C-alpha positions as CSV (number, residue, x, y, z in Angstrom):
1,X,221.7,56.4,-55.7
2,X,224.5,53.9,-55.6
3,X,224.4,51.1,-53.1
4,X,220.6,50.7,-53.2
5,X,219.9,53.6,-50.9
6,X,217.0,55.8,-51.9
7,X,216.8,59.6,-51.8
8,X,214.8,59.9,-48.6
9,X,217.0,57.4,-46.7
10,X,220.1,59.2,-47.8
11,X,218.8,62.6,-46.8
12,X,217.5,61.4,-43.4
13,X,220.8,59.7,-42.6
14,X,222.9,62.9,-43.0
15,X,224.3,64.6,-39.9
16,X,222.1,67.4,-38.6
17,X,223.3,70.8,-39.4
18,X,222.6,73.2,-36.6
19,X,224.0,76.4,-38.2
20,X,220.6,78.1,-38.5
21,X,219.6,77.4,-34.9
22,X,223.0,78.4,-33.6
23,X,222.8,81.7,-35.5
24,X,219.3,82.3,-34.2
25,X,220.1,81.5,-30.6
26,X,223.7,82.6,-30.2
27,X,223.8,85.6,-32.5
28,X,220.3,86.9,-33.5
29,X,219.1,86.7,-29.9
30,X,221.9,89.0,-28.7
31,X,221.4,91.4,-31.6
32,X,217.7,91.7,-30.8
33,X,218.4,92.2,-27.1
34,X,221.0,94.8,-27.9
35,X,218.3,96.9,-29.7
36,X,216.1,96.6,-26.6
37,X,218.9,97.6,-24.3
38,X,219.8,100.6,-26.5
39,X,216.2,101.8,-26.1
40,X,216.2,101.4,-22.4
41,X,219.5,103.1,-22.1
42,X,218.1,106.1,-24.0
43,X,214.7,106.3,-22.3
44,X,214.9,104.4,-19.0
45,X,212.0,102.0,-20.1
46,X,211.2,99.8,-23.0
47,X,207.7,101.0,-23.4
48,X,206.4,104.6,-23.8
49,X,203.7,104.2,-21.2
50,X,206.2,103.1,-18.5
51,X,208.0,106.5,-18.9
52,X,205.0,108.1,-17.2
53,X,204.9,105.5,-14.3
54,X,208.5,104.9,-13.4
55,X,210.3,107.5,-11.3
56,X,213.5,109.2,-12.5
57,X,215.7,107.4,-10.1
58,X,214.5,104.0,-11.4
59,X,214.8,105.2,-15.0
60,X,218.4,106.2,-14.3
61,X,219.2,102.9,-12.7
62,X,217.6,101.1,-15.6
63,X,219.5,103.2,-18.1
64,X,222.9,102.3,-16.5
65,X,222.0,98.6,-16.3
66,X,220.8,98.6,-19.9
67,X,224.1,100.2,-21.0
68,X,226.1,97.5,-19.3
69,X,223.8,94.8,-20.8
70,X,224.1,96.4,-24.3
71,X,227.9,96.1,-24.0
72,X,227.5,92.5,-22.8
73,X,225.2,91.6,-25.8
74,X,227.7,93.0,-28.2
75,X,230.6,91.1,-26.6
76,X,228.5,87.9,-26.6
77,X,227.7,88.4,-30.3
78,X,231.4,88.8,-31.1
79,X,232.3,85.8,-28.9
80,X,229.7,83.6,-30.5
81,X,230.5,84.5,-34.1
82,X,234.2,85.1,-34.3
83,X,235.1,81.5,-35.2
84,X,232.9,81.7,-38.4
85,X,234.4,85.0,-39.7
86,X,236.8,85.4,-42.5
87,X,240.4,86.1,-41.5
88,X,240.3,89.9,-42.3
89,X,236.9,90.2,-40.5
90,X,238.3,88.4,-37.5
91,X,240.9,91.1,-37.1
92,X,238.3,93.8,-37.4
93,X,235.9,92.2,-34.9
94,X,238.8,91.6,-32.5
95,X,239.4,95.4,-32.6
96,X,235.7,95.9,-31.8
97,X,236.1,93.6,-28.8
98,X,239.0,95.6,-27.6
99,X,236.9,98.8,-28.0
100,X,234.2,97.2,-25.8
101,X,236.8,96.3,-23.1
102,X,237.9,100.0,-23.0
103,X,234.3,101.2,-22.9
104,X,233.6,98.8,-20.0
105,X,236.3,100.4,-18.0
106,X,234.9,103.9,-18.3
107,X,231.2,103.1,-17.7
108,X,231.5,103.7,-14.0
109,X,232.4,107.3,-14.6
110,X,229.2,108.2,-16.4
111,X,227.2,108.3,-13.1
112,X,227.4,108.9,-9.4
113,X,225.3,108.1,-6.4
114,X,224.1,110.9,-4.2
115,X,222.4,110.6,-0.8
116,X,219.4,112.8,-0.1
117,X,219.5,113.7,3.6
118,X,215.8,114.8,3.5
119,X,214.3,111.5,2.3
120,X,217.3,109.3,3.3
121,X,217.5,107.7,-0.1
122,X,220.2,107.2,-2.6
123,X,219.8,108.7,-6.0
124,X,221.6,107.9,-9.2
125,X,222.8,111.0,-11.1
126,X,223.9,110.4,-14.7
127,X,226.4,112.7,-16.4
128,X,224.3,113.0,-19.6
129,X,227.1,114.2,-21.8
130,X,229.4,111.3,-20.9
131,X,226.6,108.8,-20.9
132,X,225.4,109.9,-24.4
133,X,229.0,109.7,-25.8
134,X,229.4,106.2,-24.4
135,X,226.0,105.1,-25.6
136,X,226.7,106.5,-29.0
137,X,229.9,104.6,-29.2
138,X,228.1,101.4,-28.3
139,X,225.4,102.0,-30.9
140,X,228.0,102.6,-33.5
141,X,229.8,99.4,-32.6
142,X,226.5,97.5,-32.8
143,X,226.1,98.8,-36.4
144,X,229.7,98.0,-37.3
145,X,229.6,94.4,-36.0
146,X,226.9,93.7,-38.5
147,X,229.1,93.9,-41.6
148,X,231.6,91.2,-40.6
149,X,228.7,89.0,-39.5
150,X,227.0,89.5,-42.9
151,X,230.2,88.9,-44.8
152,X,230.2,85.5,-43.1
153,X,226.6,85.0,-44.1
154,X,225.5,84.8,-40.5
155,X,222.8,87.4,-41.1
156,X,221.8,87.1,-44.8
157,X,222.8,83.9,-46.5
158,X,223.9,83.8,-50.2
159,X,220.8,82.0,-51.5
160,X,221.5,80.2,-54.7
161,X,218.8,80.6,-57.3
162,X,216.9,77.4,-57.3
163,X,215.6,76.2,-60.6
164,X,212.4,74.0,-59.9
165,X,212.9,72.2,-63.2
166,X,216.5,71.3,-62.4
167,X,215.4,70.1,-58.9
168,X,212.6,67.9,-60.3
169,X,215.1,66.5,-62.9
170,X,217.6,65.5,-60.1
171,X,214.9,64.0,-57.9
172,X,213.6,61.9,-60.9
173,X,217.2,60.8,-61.7
174,X,217.6,59.8,-58.0
175,X,214.4,57.7,-58.1
176,X,215.2,56.1,-61.5
177,X,218.8,55.2,-60.6
178,X,218.2,54.1,-57.1
179,X,216.2,51.1,-58.2
């Protein structure tokens, strides 16, 4: 290398690139959570065994909360990735964000609370037809969001084919020419 700096010194002095960590913590994390929340919204629990233990009212409450959290995860994924998207994909993802805002407004209409006079407890009643339509829309948006993210290489990167002989040659040249 020019200026008497060797290969290791040069590579260690470069600025840290946090793109991978950012993608893992600010995008992947929310995509994984979205899958978990989709399962809870469908079944009321994340584990099969819990379905036998948890009462129906708790399952319904969990399903509603999971739907809201699923929506939040999708919005966070969009918010955390929009800056890195290509121009045409930004427009698409902004449309998805608008769809999420509309869905958020109708979520309160998929359930109601009833009061049982006999046991003096509140019970959540889900309108399954409305709930399943909204959940289906959220799941479709979750799938749709993946394409713009992938186009920006936030999911699968465009790995360049590495030629080991070429790498060895460049390292040897760096060693020879750096003094």
